Phi, psi and omega in degrees: 000121179251162180062032176264123182300145176300140179087004179299135177253118187273154172286139175246340177209151174207127181232142171271130183240151176276185182302329179268009179065031171275141181291126175261323184200151171273115183248017182307311183300329181282332189242002186290335179224158176276097185219021182066021170253124185236154172266140178266120182239127181270163181307132179094350177267169182230165166236130174252121182242136175249137180252161182290340178220159177294135178269156175216178177287358176274344180273155169277104183262066182283134176244130176255112182222158175212152178278143176285342182232110183297342178271356181225085184302144178270163174228157180230133173239139181247130180240142170299158184306132175057034175221170172250016177282135178269000000 
């Protein structure tokens, strides 16, 4: 992997979850690298991602996402693990 910034914390797991946070699919292969491969998540679903190290507000927590419909922008909300706190 080239051009990866020093200190990058990698994803180790990623799951697509339904409204009740039940696992629907393992999407790790789709989201592990920035390569223009995206997972499709519908309104009301979640993604649970595990990182190789604990994240903090000192890290650059960049998320690469795109809307499937350019006329209907997507939004992203980030929650601490196992909570609905933003």
